[in-house]
SEBA-148370 format. One line per 5 residues: number of its first residue (from 0); their letters; for each residue x, y, z of N, C-alpha, C, CB. Coordinates in steps of 0.05 Angstrom, whole numbers. Glycine has a CB too. Layout:
<rs>
NUM	A	X/Y/Z/X/Y/Z/X/Y/Z/X/Y/Z | ...
</rs>
This chain:
<rs>
0	MPPRH	4700/1157/3567/4709/1185/3568/4727/1190/3544/4726/1190/3595 | 4721/1213/3529/4737/1219/3505/4766/1224/3512/4725/1243/3490 | 4783/1219/3493/4812/1223/3498/4817/1253/3503/4829/1212/3475 | 4840/1258/3516/4847/1285/3524/4851/1304/3500/4873/1285/3541 | 4864/1294/3479/4869/1311/3456/4843/1319/3442/4887/1297/3436
5	LLRLI	4822/1301/3443/4796/1308/3432/4782/1330/3447/4778/1283/3430 | 4785/1329/3474/4773/1350/3491/4787/1377/3485/4777/1343/3521 | 4813/1377/3481/4827/1402/3475/4819/1413/3448/4858/1397/3476 | 4814/1394/3429/4805/1402/3403/4778/1416/3404/4805/1378/3383 | 4760/1405/3421/4734/1416/3424/4736/1444/3437/4716/1398/3442
10	IVVFP	4754/1447/3457/4758/1472/3470/4768/1494/3450/4778/1469/3493 | 4783/1485/3430/4793/1503/3410/4772/1510/3389/4818/1492/3396 | 4759/1489/3379/4740/1493/3356/4714/1506/3365/4735/1466/3343 | 4704/1498/3388/4677/1508/3396/4676/1538/3398/4670/1496/3422 | 4693/1552/3413/4691/1581/3414/4696/1594/3387/4711/1592/3434
15	IAVGA	4713/1583/3370/4717/1596/3344/4692/1593/3327/4741/1582/3329 | 4679/1570/3328/4654/1566/3313/4632/1584/3323/4645/1536/3314 | 4628/1585/3349/4608/1602/3361/4613/1631/3355/4606/1598/3392 | 4639/1639/3357/4646/1666/3351/4641/1674/3322/4675/1671/3358 | 4647/1655/3304/4642/1660/3276/4612/1664/3270/4653/1638/3258
20	VLTGL	4595/1647/3283/4566/1649/3279/4556/1676/3290/4552/1626/3293 | 4564/1683/3314/4555/1708/3326/4565/1732/3311/4564/1710/3355 | 4590/1732/3302/4600/1754/3286/4585/1756/3260/4630/1750/3281 | 4580/1734/3247/4565/1734/3222/4537/1745/3226/4563/1707/3209 | 4524/1737/3248/4497/1746/3254/4497/1776/3259/4485/1732/3278
25	GGFRF	4517/1785/3274/4520/1814/3279/4524/1830/3253/4542/1819/3298 | 4541/1819/3236/4546/1832/3210/4521/1833/3193/4568/1818/3195 | 4504/1812/3194/4479/1811/3179/4460/1832/3190/4466/1783/3180 | 4458/1835/3217/4441/1855/3228/4450/1883/3221/4440/1852/3259 | 4476/1887/3220/4487/1913/3213/4481/1919/3184/4518/1914/3218
30	YEVTA	4482/1899/3167/4476/1903/3138/4447/1910/3135/4483/1877/3122 | 4429/1897/3151/4401/1903/3149/4395/1933/3154/4385/1886/3170 | 4410/1944/3173/4406/1972/3180/4418/1991/3160/4417/1977/3208 | 4441/1984/3150/4457/2003/3133/4455/1998/3103/4486/2002/3141 | 4442/1976/3095/4440/1970/3066/4426/1992/3051/4426/1943/3061
35	PPPPA	4436/2002/3029/4423/2023/3014/4397/2013/3002/4441/2035/2992 | 4376/2030/3003/4350/2021/2990/4352/2020/2960/4327/2040/2999 | 4335/2006/2947/4335/2006/2917/4330/2034/2907/4314/1986/2906 | 4341/2041/2884/4337/2068/2873/4308/2073/2866/4355/2072/2848 | 4300/2098/2871/4272/2105/2865/4268/2105/2835/4265/2133/2877
40	KLAPY	4244/2096/2826/4237/2096/2798/4231/2124/2789/4213/2077/2793 | 4242/2132/2767/4239/2159/2756/4218/2160/2735/4266/2169/2745 | 4203/2182/2734/4183/2187/2714/4186/2216/2705/4154/2182/2724 | 4195/2221/2680/4201/2248/2671/4176/2266/2669/4215/2247/2645 | 4153/2254/2664/4128/2270/2661/4114/2272/2688/4110/2258/2639
45	GLVPF	4106/2296/2695/4093/2300/2720/4063/2297/2718/4099/2327/2731 | 4049/2301/2740/4019/2300/2741/4007/2324/2727/4009/2297/2770 | 3990/2319/2707/3978/2340/2692/3949/2332/2685/3994/2347/2666 | 3930/2349/2690/3902/2344/2680/3900/2353/2651/3881/2359/2697 | 3881/2341/2637/3877/2350/2609/3847/2346/2602/3894/2333/2589
50	GSSSF	3839/2359/2580/3811/2356/2573/3804/2371/2548/3794/2367/2595 | 3778/2368/2540/3768/2380/2515/3766/2410/2518/3741/2368/2508 | 3764/2420/2542/3762/2449/2546/3778/2455/2571/3733/2458/2548 | 3776/2480/2581/3792/2489/2604/3782/2477/2630/3792/2519/2605 | 3799/2477/2650/3792/2468/2677/3804/2489/2696/3803/2439/2683
55	HQMDI	3792/2492/2719/3801/2514/2737/3812/2504/2764/3778/2533/2742 | 3806/2479/2771/3816/2470/2797/3819/2440/2798/3797/2479/2820 | 3840/2430/2812/3844/2402/2816/3850/2397/2846/3867/2390/2798 | 3834/2379/2858/3838/2372/2886/3850/2344/2888/3812/2374/2902 | 3870/2340/2905/3883/2314/2908/3883/2307/2938/3912/2314/2896
60	WMQNV	3873/2283/2944/3875/2273/2972/3891/2247/2971/3847/2269/2984 | 3914/2246/2984/3930/2222/2986/3926/2212/3015/3961/2228/2980 | 3911/2190/3018/3901/2183/3045/3914/2159/3058/3872/2178/3043 | 3915/2137/3046/3927/2113/3059/3954/2108/3047/3908/2088/3055 | 3975/2112/3063/4002/2109/3054/4013/2081/3062/4021/2131/3066
65	YTKES	4022/2065/3043/4033/2039/3048/4063/2039/3041/4018/2016/3031 | 4079/2042/3062/4108/2046/3057/4121/2021/3047/4121/2055/3083 | 4113/1998/3057/4126/1973/3049/4120/1967/3020/4117/1949/3066 | 4096/1972/3011/4088/1966/2984/4092/1989/2965/4058/1957/2983 | 4099/2012/2975/4106/2036/2959/4082/2046/2943/4129/2030/2941
70	FVDTD	4058/2047/2955/4036/2059/2941/4018/2075/2960/4019/2038/2927 | 4002/2092/2949/3984/2109/2965/3956/2109/2952/3995/2139/2967 | 3936/2105/2968/3908/2108/2958/3902/2137/2954/3888/2094/2977 | 3894/2144/2929/3892/2172/2921/3865/2178/2909/3915/2180/2902 | 3855/2202/2915/3830/2212/2902/3836/2239/2889/3806/2215/2923
75	IVLHF	3827/2242/2864/3830/2267/2850/3803/2277/2841/3850/2264/2826 | 3798/2303/2844/3774/2315/2833/3782/2338/2815/3755/2326/2857 | 3772/2337/2791/3777/2359/2771/3752/2374/2766/3788/2347/2744 | 3753/2401/2771/3730/2418/2767/3734/2433/2740/3727/2439/2790 | 3714/2430/2722/3717/2442/2695/3690/2452/2685/3731/2423/2676
80	TLPGL	3692/2467/2664/3668/2478/2651/3668/2471/2621/3665/2508/2655 | 3645/2469/2609/3642/2463/2580/3625/2485/2568/3631/2435/2575 | 3634/2508/2564/3618/2530/2553/3612/2526/2523/3631/2557/2558 | 3587/2520/2517/3579/2519/2489/3589/2495/2474/3590/2543/2475 | 3600/2475/2488/3609/2450/2474/3587/2430/2474/3634/2439/2487
85	QGEQV	3586/2413/2453/3567/2391/2451/3580/2367/2439/3542/2400/2434 | 3570/2344/2446/3580/2318/2436/3598/2304/2457/3596/2323/2411 | 3614/2286/2447/3630/2270/2465/3655/2287/2474/3640/2244/2452 | 3659/2287/2500/3682/2301/2512/3701/2280/2525/3672/2322/2533 | 3725/2289/2529/3744/2271/2543/3761/2288/2563/3763/2257/2523
90	YGFQI	3763/2278/2587/3779/2290/2608/3795/2269/2622/3762/2306/2628 | 3817/2277/2634/3833/2257/2648/3858/2269/2661/3840/2235/2630 | 3876/2251/2667/3900/2258/2681/3924/2243/2670/3897/2254/2712 | 3946/2257/2667/3972/2245/2661/3985/2241/2688/3990/2262/2641 | 3992/2216/2695/4001/2210/2722/4028/2195/2721/3980/2193/2738
95	PHGIE	4048/2205/2734/4074/2190/2734/4071/2164/2749/4096/2207/2747 | 4085/2143/2740/4085/2116/2752/4060/2101/2744/4088/2118/2783 | 4056/2078/2756/4033/2061/2750/4010/2067/2770/4041/2032/2751 | 3986/2062/2760/3962/2065/2778/3944/2042/2773/3948/2092/2772 | 3927/2036/2794/3905/2017/2792/3879/2032/2796/3909/1994/2813
100	LQRVE	3864/2035/2775/3839/2051/2777/3819/2037/2794/3828/2056/2748 | 3806/2051/2813/3787/2039/2831/3759/2051/2828/3797/2043/2859 | 3757/2077/2822/3730/2088/2820/3731/2112/2801/3719/2097/2848 | 3710/2115/2785/3706/2138/2767/3678/2148/2771/3713/2132/2737 | 3675/2174/2776/3648/2186/2779/3648/2214/2767/3640/2186/2809
105	LNALG	3628/2220/2751/3625/2246/2738/3598/2258/2745/3629/2243/2708 | 3599/2282/2756/3574/2296/2763/3572/2323/2748/3574/2301/2794 | 3548/2328/2738/3542/2354/2726/3528/2371/2747/3524/2350/2700 | 3537/2397/2748/3527/2415/2769/3509/2436/2756/3550/2429/2784 | 3482/2432/2759/3463/2450/2748/3448/2465/2770/3443/2436/2731
110	NGGSV	3429/2481/2762/3413/2496/2782/3397/2478/2800/3394/2516/2768 | 3390/2454/2790/3374/2436/2806/3392/2418/2824/3357/2419/2789 | 3417/2422/2824/3435/2406/2841/3454/2389/2823/3419/2388/2859 | 3464/2368/2835/3483/2351/2822/3470/2327/2808/3504/2340/2842 | 3478/2322/2783/3467/2300/2767/3490/2282/2758/3452/2311/2742
115	RVDPT	3486/2256/2763/3506/2236/2755/3506/2232/2725/3501/2209/2769 | 3530/2233/2713/3533/2229/2684/3548/2203/2680/3549/2253/2671 | 3536/2185/2663/3549/2159/2658/3569/2162/2636/3527/2138/2650 | 3594/2154/2641/3615/2155/2620/3609/2136/2597/3642/2149/2632 | 3616/2144/2573/3615/2126/2550/3639/2107/2549/3612/2142/2524
120	DYGVI	3661/2116/2562/3685/2099/2563/3704/2111/2583/3699/2097/2534 | 3719/2094/2596/3740/2104/2615/3761/2081/2618/3729/2112/2642 | 3784/2089/2627/3805/2069/2631/3832/2082/2636/3807/2050/2607 | 3853/2065/2635/3881/2074/2640/3898/2063/2617/3891/2064/2668 | 3914/2081/2606/3933/2074/2585/3961/2076/2597/3930/2093/2560
125	SARHN	3977/2055/2594/4005/2055/2602/4022/2066/2580/4015/2026/2610 | 4031/2091/2584/4046/2105/2563/4076/2101/2567/4039/2135/2563 | 4092/2111/2548/4121/2110/2551/4131/2127/2574/4134/2119/2524 | 4156/2121/2582/4169/2137/2602/4155/2135/2629/4170/2166/2594 | 4146/2111/2636/4135/2106/2663/4113/2125/2670/4157/2107/2684
130	TSIAY	4094/2128/2651/4072/2147/2654/4045/2132/2649/4075/2170/2635 | 4025/2139/2666/3998/2128/2662/3980/2150/2654/3988/2114/2688 | 3960/2144/2637/3941/2163/2628/3913/2153/2635/3943/2169/2597 | 3900/2165/2654/3873/2158/2662/3853/2177/2648/3869/2159/2693 | 3833/2166/2635/3815/2182/2619/3786/2175/2623/3822/2180/2589
135	VKFID	3768/2193/2617/3739/2189/2619/3727/2203/2595/3727/2200/2645 | 3710/2188/2579/3695/2200/2557/3666/2200/2565/3700/2183/2531 | 3651/2222/2556/3623/2225/2563/3610/2244/2544/3620/2234/2592 | 3583/2243/2543/3567/2262/2528/3558/2283/2547/3543/2248/2513 | 3564/2308/2541/3556/2330/2560/3526/2334/2559/3571/2356/2553
140	LPEIE	3515/2344/2581/3487/2349/2583/3480/2377/2572/3477/2346/2612 | 3457/2380/2559/3450/2407/2549/3445/2426/2571/3425/2405/2531 | 3453/2451/2567/3449/2474/2585/3463/2470/2612/3420/2477/2590 | 3482/2452/2614/3498/2450/2638/3527/2453/2631/3493/2422/2653 | 3541/2471/2645/3568/2477/2638/3588/2467/2659/3572/2507/2635
145	SYDLY	3581/2465/2684/3600/2458/2705/3599/2428/2711/3594/2474/2731 | 3623/2416/2714/3625/2387/2719/3647/2382/2740/3631/2372/2693 | 3644/2360/2755/3664/2351/2773/3671/2322/2766/3655/2353/2803 | 3696/2316/2761/3705/2289/2755/3720/2278/2778/3722/2289/2729 | 3710/2255/2789/3723/2242/2812/3737/2216/2802/3702/2235/2834
150	VSFRW	3762/2213/2809/3777/2189/2802/3792/2180/2827/3797/2195/2778 | 3788/2154/2834/3803/2142/2856/3821/2120/2845/3783/2130/2877 | 3845/2119/2855/3864/2099/2845/3885/2093/2866/3877/2108/2819 | 3899/2071/2862/3922/2064/2878/3947/2073/2863/3923/2033/2885 | 3961/2092/2875/3984/2104/2861/4010/2090/2869/3986/2134/2868
155	RDVVA	4022/2076/2851/4046/2059/2857/4072/2075/2853/4046/2035/2839 | 4092/2067/2869/4119/2078/2867/4120/2108/2873/4131/2073/2840 | 4100/2119/2886/4101/2147/2894/4113/2150/2921/4072/2159/2893 | 4117/2128/2936/4131/2129/2962/4158/2116/2957/4115/2113/2984 | 4179/2131/2965/4206/2121/2961/4219/2118/2989/4223/2140/2943
160	RWGFS	4235/2096/2992/4249/2092/3017/4277/2102/3014/4249/2062/3025 | 4286/2119/3034/4313/2131/3033/4331/2121/3055/4310/2161/3034 | 4320/2106/3074/4336/2095/3096/4321/2073/3109/4344/2117/3116 | 4331/2062/3131/4318/2040/3144/4290/2048/3153/4334/2030/3167 | 4287/2073/3164/4261/2082/3174/4252/2108/3162/4263/2085/3204
165	SYEIV	4265/2117/3141/4258/2143/3129/4247/2139/3101/4282/2162/3129 | 4226/2154/3095/4213/2153/3069/4207/2181/3059/4187/2136/3071 | 4199/2183/3034/4189/2208/3023/4168/2203/3002/4212/2225/3012 | 4149/2221/3001/4129/2222/2980/4134/2246/2962/4100/2223/2992 | 4136/2241/2936/4142/2262/2917/4118/2263/2897/4169/2257/2902
170	VPLGS	4106/2287/2896/4084/2291/2877/4095/2311/2856/4058/2302/2891 | 4104/2301/2832/4114/2320/2812/4090/2332/2796/4133/2305/2793 | 4089/2358/2796/4068/2372/2782/4079/2380/2755/4057/2397/2798 | 4071/2367/2734/4082/2371/2708/4073/2397/2695/4076/2348/2689 | 4089/2408/2678/4082/2431/2662/4079/2424/2632/4102/2454/2666
175	NVHNE	4084/2399/2625/4082/2390/2597/4064/2365/2595/4111/2383/2587 | 4049/2364/2574/4031/2342/2569/4045/2322/2551/4004/2352/2555 | 4042/2296/2558/4054/2274/2543/4043/2274/2515/4049/2247/2558 | 4060/2269/2495/4051/2268/2467/4029/2247/2463/4075/2263/2449 | 4030/2226/2478/4010/2204/2474/3982/2213/2481/4018/2180/2491
180	VYEQF	3979/2233/2498/3953/2244/2504/3940/2255/2479/3954/2266/2526 | 3956/2270/2463/3945/2281/2438/3942/2259/2417/3964/2303/2428 | 3958/2239/2418/3956/2217/2398/3931/2200/2404/3981/2199/2399 | 3925/2195/2429/3902/2178/2436/3876/2194/2435/3906/2167/2464 | 3877/2220/2441/3853/2236/2443/3856/2262/2427/3846/2243/2473
185	PSVKP	3851/2260/2401/3855/2284/2383/3838/2308/2391/3849/2277/2355 | 3815/2303/2405/3798/2325/2413/3809/2341/2436/3770/2315/2420 | 3829/2331/2450/3842/2346/2471/3859/2367/2459/3859/2327/2490 | 3853/2392/2466/3868/2415/2455/3891/2423/2473/3849/2439/2450 | 3915/2427/2462/3937/2437/2478/3930/2464/2489/3963/2438/2462
190	PGSTG	3941/2472/2512/3936/2499/2522/3945/2520/2501/3952/2504/2548 | 3933/2543/2503/3938/2564/2483/3966/2574/2484/3919/2587/2487 | 3972/2595/2470/3999/2606/2467/4010/2615/2494/4000/2628/2447 | 3993/2622/2512/4002/2631/2539/4000/2609/2559/3986/2655/2548 | 3993/2584/2551/3990/2562/2570/3964/2564/2586/4014/2562/2589
195	QVYRL	3963/2549/2608/3939/2549/2624/3948/2547/2654/3920/2526/2617 | 3933/2560/2671/3938/2560/2699/3913/2550/2714/3946/2589/2710 | 3917/2532/2732/3895/2522/2748/3903/2521/2778/3886/2493/2738 | 3883/2520/2795/3888/2519/2824/3890/2490/2832/3864/2533/2839 | 3910/2485/2849/3915/2459/2860/3912/2459/2890/3943/2448/2852
200	ILEIH	3896/2441/2900/3893/2436/2929/3902/2407/2934/3864/2442/2940 | 3924/2404/2949/3935/2378/2955/3936/2373/2985/3964/2376/2943 | 3926/2349/2993/3928/2341/3021/3941/2313/3022/3900/2340/3035 | 3962/2311/3038/3975/2285/3043/3970/2277/3072/4006/2287/3037 | 3958/2254/3075/3950/2244/3102/3970/2222/3110/3921/2234/3102
205	LPAGV	3981/2225/3134/4000/2205/3145/3990/2196/3172/4028/2218/3147 | 3999/2172/3182/3993/2164/3209/4002/2185/3229/4006/2137/3215 | 3986/2189/3250/3991/2211/3269/4019/2209/3282/3970/2211/3291 | 4029/2185/3286/4055/2182/3300/4079/2187/3282/4057/2155/3311 | 4075/2192/3256/4097/2196/3238/4112/2222/3244/4087/2196/3208
210	RVTEA	4138/2222/3242/4154/2246/3246/4160/2258/3218/4180/2241/3261 | 4148/2281/3212/4154/2295/3187/4180/2310/3190/4130/2314/3179 | 4200/2302/3174/4226/2315/3176/4230/2338/3157/4247/2294/3171 | 4214/2338/3135/4217/2360/3115/4193/2361/3097/4243/2356/3099 | 4185/2385/3090/4164/2389/3070/4172/2411/3052/4136/2395/3084
215	VPPSY	4175/2405/3026/4184/2425/3007/4165/2426/2983/4213/2418/2997 | 4153/2449/2977/4153/2474/2993/4138/2470/3019/4141/2497/2977 | 4142/2488/3038/4127/2485/3064/4097/2484/3060/4135/2507/3083 | 4084/2467/3075/4054/2465/3073/4042/2489/3088/4044/2439/3085 | 4018/2497/3079/4005/2520/3092/3990/2511/3117/3985/2533/3073
220	VEAIH	3986/2484/3120/3973/2474/3144/3985/2447/3151/3942/2472/3139 | 3987/2441/3177/3994/2415/3186/3978/2410/3212/4026/2412/3192 | 3962/2389/3212/3944/2384/3234/3940/2355/3239/3917/2398/3229 | 3928/2348/3262/3920/2321/3269/3890/2320/3267/3930/2313/3297 | 3879/2300/3254/3851/2297/3252/3844/2267/3249/3839/2313/3228
225	SPPSG	3818/2261/3250/3809/2234/3246/3788/2233/3224/3799/2222/3272 | 3793/2219/3202/3773/2217/3181/3750/2199/3190/3785/2206/3155 | 3726/2202/3179/3703/2185/3186/3709/2156/3182/3678/2193/3170 | 3706/2140/3203/3711/2111/3202/3694/2097/3222/3741/2105/3206 | 3667/2100/3219/3649/2087/3238/3652/2101/3265/3654/2057/3240
230	EEFIP	3655/2084/3286/3658/2095/3313/3687/2095/3322/3642/2078/3333 | 3705/2085/3305/3733/2083/3312/3747/2109/3306/3746/2060/3296 | 3764/2118/3325/3780/2142/3322/3807/2135/3312/3782/2158/3349 | 3814/2143/3287/3839/2137/3275/3854/2164/3270/3836/2121/3248 | 3870/2173/3288/3883/2199/3284/3903/2198/3261/3897/2208/3310
235	RRYLG	3904/2220/3246/3923/2222/3224/3934/2250/3224/3909/2216/3197 | 3958/2252/3214/3970/2278/3209/3967/2285/3180/4001/2278/3218 | 3958/2309/3174/3956/2316/3146/3970/2343/3141/3926/2317/3137 | 3981/2345/3117/3994/2369/3108/3979/2379/3083/4024/2365/3102 | 3976/2405/3080/3961/2415/3057/3976/2437/3042/3935/2426/3067
240	WDKYV	3971/2438/3016/3982/2459/2998/3959/2470/2982/4005/2447/2980 | 3961/2496/2976/3941/2510/2960/3957/2529/2942/3919/2525/2977 | 3959/2523/2916/3976/2539/2898/3965/2538/2870/4005/2528/2899 | 3977/2554/2853/3969/2554/2825/3992/2542/2808/3963/2583/2816 | 3983/2526/2789/4003/2511/2772/3998/2518/2743/4000/2480/2777
245	GIKPG	4019/2521/2728/4017/2528/2700/4025/2505/2682/4035/2552/2693 | 4010/2502/2659/4016/2482/2639/4026/2497/2614/3991/2464/2633 | 4048/2488/2604/4060/2501/2580/4045/2492/2555/4089/2494/2577 | 4044/2510/2535/4029/2503/2510/4042/2482/2493/4025/2528/2494 | 4025/2464/2484/4034/2444/2463/4054/2424/2472/4045/2459/2441
250	PTRSL	4058/2403/2456/4079/2383/2461/4107/2397/2460/4078/2360/2441 | 4125/2387/2476/4152/2398/2478/4172/2377/2486/4153/2422/2497 | 4197/2382/2478/4218/2364/2486/4230/2371/2513/4239/2363/2465 | 4225/2395/2522/4236/2405/2548/4216/2398/2570/4242/2435/2547 | 4223/2378/2586/4205/2368/2607/4212/2382/2633/4207/2338/2610
255	QSESI	4192/2394/2646/4196/2407/2671/4173/2400/2690/4198/2438/2668 | 4180/2397/2715/4159/2393/2735/4168/2404/2762/4152/2362/2738 | 4148/2415/2776/4153/2425/2803/4143/2404/2823/4140/2452/2808 | 4160/2395/2840/4153/2373/2858/4145/2384/2886/4177/2354/2861 | 4125/2371/2897/4119/2375/2926/4129/2349/2940/4088/2379/2930
260	RVAFE	4146/2353/2959/4160/2330/2971/4156/2331/3002/4190/2330/2964 | 4149/2308/3013/4147/2305/3042/4164/2282/3051/4117/2300/3050 | 4184/2288/3068/4201/2267/3079/4191/2261/3108/4231/2275/3079 | 4190/2236/3115/4180/2229/3142/4194/2203/3151/4150/2225/3141 | 4192/2199/3177/4204/2176/3190/4184/2162/3207/4229/2185/3207
265	LPEES	4185/2135/3207/4166/2118/3223/4179/2112/3249/4159/2092/3207 | 4168/2121/3272/4180/2117/3298/4185/2087/3305/4163/2129/3319 | 4166/2070/3298/4170/2041/3305/4194/2030/3290/4145/2025/3299 | 4198/2038/3265/4221/2028/3250/4247/2040/3259/4217/2033/3220 | 4245/2065/3269/4269/2078/3280/4277/2064/3306/4263/2108/3286
270	ELRGR	4258/2056/3322/4265/2040/3347/4276/2013/3339/4240/2037/3364 | 4265/2000/3319/4276/1975/3310/4304/1978/3300/4258/1963/3288 | 4310/2000/3286/4337/2005/3277/4357/2007/3300/4338/2031/3260 | 4348/2020/3321/4365/2023/3345/4371/1995/3358/4353/2041/3365 | 4350/1979/3359/4353/1952/3371/4372/1935/3354/4326/1938/3374
275	LLFDS	4368/1937/3327/4385/1921/3309/4414/1930/3311/4375/1923/3280 | 4419/1956/3313/4446/1966/3316/4458/1956/3343/4447/1996/3315 | 4442/1956/3364/4452/1946/3390/4458/1917/3388/4432/1952/3412 | 4440/1901/3377/4444/1872/3374/4469/1867/3356/4420/1859/3361 | 4472/1883/3335/4495/1879/3318/4521/1883/3333/4494/1899/3294
280	GLFIG	4523/1905/3348/4547/1910/3363/4552/1889/3384/4546/1937/3377 | 4530/1880/3397/4533/1859/3418/4542/1833/3406/4506/1855/3432 | 4530/1824/3384/4537/1799/3372/4566/1799/3362/4518/1792/3349 | 4573/1821/3348/4600/1823/3338/4621/1824/3361/4603/1848/3321 | 4615/1839/3382/4633/1840/3405/4637/1814/3418/4623/1861/3425
285	VGIQF	4615/1800/3424/4616/1774/3438/4629/1753/3419/4588/1764/3446 | 4622/1755/3393/4634/1736/3374/4664/1739/3372/4621/1740/3347 | 4673/1763/3371/4702/1767/3370/4716/1757/3395/4709/1797/3366 | 4704/1760/3418/4715/1750/3443/4717/1719/3442/4698/1759/3467 | 4696/1706/3431/4697/1677/3429/4719/1669/3409/4670/1666/3419
290	IITGV	4722/1683/3387/4743/1676/3368/4771/1680/3380/4741/1694/3343 | 4775/1702/3395/4801/1706/3408/4806/1684/3428/4801/1734/3423 | 4786/1676/3443/4789/1654/3463/4798/1628/3449/4764/1649/3479 | 4784/1622/3427/4791/1598/3412/4819/1599/3401/4771/1593/3390 | 4826/1621/3389/4853/1624/3378/4874/1622/3400/4857/1651/3364
295	HEAIK	4868/1633/3423/4887/1631/3446/4890/1602/3455/4877/1648/3470 | 4868/1588/3456/4870/1559/3464/4885/1543/3443/4842/1547/3468 | 4881/1551/3418/4896/1537/3397/4926/1541/3399/4887/1546/3369 | 4934/1566/3405/4963/1572/3409/4974/1556/3433/4967/1602/3413 | 4959/1555/3454/4968/1540/3478/4970/1511/3472/4948/1544/3502
300	YRAEK	4951/1500/3457/4951/1472/3451/4975/1465/3433/4925/1463/3437 | 4981/1483/3414/5004/1478/3396/5030/1480/3412/5004/1499/3373 | 5032/1499/3430/5057/1501/3447/5060/1476/3464/5056/1526/3464 | 5038/1466/3476/5040/1442/3493/5049/1417/3477/5013/1436/3506 | 5040/1416/3452/5048/1393/3435/5078/1394/3428/5031/1392/3409
305	RESH	5088/1419/3423/5116/1422/3418/5133/1414/3442/5123/1450/3409 | 5124/1422/3466/5140/1416/3490/5139/1385/3495/5128/1431/3515 | 5117/1372/3489/5115/1343/3494/5133/1328/3475/5086/1334/3490 | 5140/1340/3451/5157/1326/3433/5186/1333/3438/5150/1333/3404
</rs>
């Protein structure tokens, strides 16, 4: 049987040690919930289409949102015309942040229907100021003026985390073209003295259970639907915008962009946040009680030793 003083020492040390562990665990859980997220990566240049001639409409579909990895699978379609132009043409997009190009398709729209046009070159250039430039070069077809350019890519850092369970997607629509576009593609003409205006149709698709807390500017439509996916029904919430965007003429030092922003919250992460806060309070409360008990026993033990002497 261990000596009496060793038992008293265990009675003192054990609750203090357990209390310290529980309090530390509770503090760690609290830090998990309240720790500030890393700052969002900034890109001064917004999303801008460019080309050898004018374009009249750009459609954007942001479909698969990956909040943990901070990227969105995105499709863009640019509708443009080539009146009276011949030879090699270049069209593309100035895109803030990094992208991983997944698919490029170019179709010419004639009286006989749609004809696939093979690009002579395409790719992505990583430009200064956290900007990507996706481009496609091709030889235009005779007697065909209308074209549709399809580009699919994984858009990185477009999803920003603002809290434990809250996120936002920001699509900055630039009004200025990056100087490197003109350096890399001399045939790309800056907009005229009055600039250029094109129609933008943007759809952002989110999981159906997501709580949208804010949309700026307000979307013209918000609905639940299921995209084609075999026989499986995958409900999604989508928000849509239909507006006209202007591009300012020529390179400029004054950078401006109008952002479309959607803030949302994931219910499962919100519930986890509540559980972690409850666990944090519980662990800290029980841990402090253990520490108080151990300190009380230590005071009693010290008083008993003084009386014995």
